[in-house]
C-alpha positions as CSV (number, residue, x, y, z in Angstrom):
1,M,-50.0,102.7,-97.6
2,S,-51.9,105.2,-99.8
3,K,-51.5,106.1,-103.6
4,S,-49.3,109.2,-102.5
5,G,-46.8,107.0,-100.2
6,E,-48.2,108.2,-97.0
7,I,-48.0,106.2,-94.0
8,E,-50.0,105.8,-90.9
9,I,-48.3,106.7,-87.5
10,E,-48.7,103.4,-86.4
11,E,-46.5,102.2,-89.2
12,F,-44.1,104.9,-88.5
13,S,-43.9,104.1,-84.7
14,K,-42.7,100.5,-85.5
15,V,-39.3,102.0,-86.5
16,D,-36.8,102.5,-83.7
17,L,-34.4,105.2,-84.3
18,R,-31.5,105.7,-82.0
19,V,-28.7,107.7,-81.5
20,G,-25.5,105.8,-82.0
21,V,-21.6,107.0,-81.5
22,V,-19.3,105.6,-84.0
23,K,-16.8,103.8,-82.2
24,K,-14.7,102.2,-85.2
25,A,-14.7,102.6,-89.0
26,E,-12.9,100.6,-91.7
27,R,-13.3,100.1,-95.4
28,V,-14.8,96.7,-96.4
29,P,-12.0,95.1,-98.6
30,G,-13.0,94.6,-102.0
31,S,-15.6,97.3,-102.2
32,K,-15.4,101.1,-103.3
33,K,-18.5,101.7,-101.5
34,L,-19.0,100.1,-98.4
35,M,-17.6,100.9,-95.0
36,K,-18.0,98.9,-91.7
37,L,-18.8,100.6,-88.8
38,V,-19.0,99.7,-85.0
39,V,-21.6,101.8,-83.4
40,D,-22.5,102.4,-79.6
41,L,-25.9,102.2,-79.1
42,G,-26.0,102.6,-75.2
43,I,-26.7,99.1,-74.0
44,E,-24.7,97.3,-77.0
45,E,-22.4,97.9,-79.8
46,R,-23.3,96.9,-83.2
47,Q,-21.9,96.5,-86.5
48,L,-23.6,98.2,-89.5
49,V,-22.3,98.2,-93.0
50,A,-22.9,101.5,-94.9
51,G,-22.7,102.6,-98.5
52,I,-20.4,105.6,-97.8
53,A,-16.9,104.5,-98.2
54,E,-16.5,106.7,-101.6
55,W,-17.5,109.9,-99.4
56,Y,-16.0,109.4,-95.9
57,N,-12.4,108.4,-94.6
58,P,-12.8,106.1,-91.6
59,E,-11.2,108.4,-89.3
60,E,-13.6,111.1,-89.7
61,L,-16.3,109.1,-88.6
62,V,-15.2,107.9,-85.4
63,G,-16.8,110.0,-82.6
64,K,-19.9,111.0,-84.7
65,H,-23.3,110.9,-83.3
66,V,-25.5,109.3,-85.8
67,V,-29.0,108.0,-86.3
68,V,-29.6,104.6,-86.6
69,V,-32.3,102.2,-87.6
70,A,-31.7,99.8,-84.4
71,N,-34.6,97.3,-85.2
72,L,-34.0,96.5,-88.8
73,K,-33.5,92.9,-89.5
74,P,-29.7,91.8,-89.6
75,K,-28.6,91.2,-93.1
76,R,-25.2,90.1,-94.5
77,I,-23.6,92.3,-97.1
78,M,-20.4,91.1,-98.8
79,G,-20.0,88.7,-96.1
80,H,-20.5,91.2,-93.4
81,L,-23.3,91.2,-90.8
82,S,-24.9,94.6,-90.6
83,Q,-27.2,95.1,-87.7
84,G,-29.0,98.1,-88.4
85,M,-28.9,101.1,-90.8
86,V,-27.2,104.1,-90.4
87,L,-29.3,107.2,-91.9
88,A,-27.9,109.6,-94.7
89,T,-29.6,111.8,-97.3
90,C,-30.2,110.2,-100.7
91,D,-29.3,112.5,-103.6
92,E,-27.5,110.4,-106.2
93,H,-25.6,113.6,-107.8
94,S,-23.8,114.7,-104.4
95,K,-22.2,113.4,-101.4
96,P,-24.5,111.5,-98.9
97,V,-24.6,113.5,-95.5
98,L,-25.2,111.4,-92.3
99,V,-28.1,112.3,-90.4
100,T,-26.5,113.3,-86.9
101,V,-27.9,115.2,-83.9
102,S,-26.9,118.7,-83.4
103,E,-25.8,118.3,-79.6
104,P,-24.0,115.3,-77.9
105,V,-26.4,113.0,-76.5
106,N,-26.1,109.6,-74.6
107,P,-25.7,106.6,-76.9
108,G,-28.9,104.8,-77.4
109,A,-31.1,108.0,-76.9
110,K,-34.3,107.3,-78.7
111,I,-35.4,109.8,-81.6
112,C,-38.9,110.6,-80.8
């Protein structure tokens, strides 16, 4: 990585971005920030833990087509397995906005 934060295309190509459809969403008990999502990635469903619970209600997330980092190493967050990451904007002064697709596509579609 260069001093300016730029990466080479080869580095970026390692990231597997996929469209996922949220099938289930629930708040993580004991946390104000965390939401547990079940996301359909076409060939499988995965559980993701996202820090969006302060801004979203579970019922408004179900059915959304979101962008997921599908090849992120799984990690336990507050005892819940997170098998990827849902992408959102990152402005600390406003509501995070989930990265979605403008038209419905099949779950698991690769972002290219």
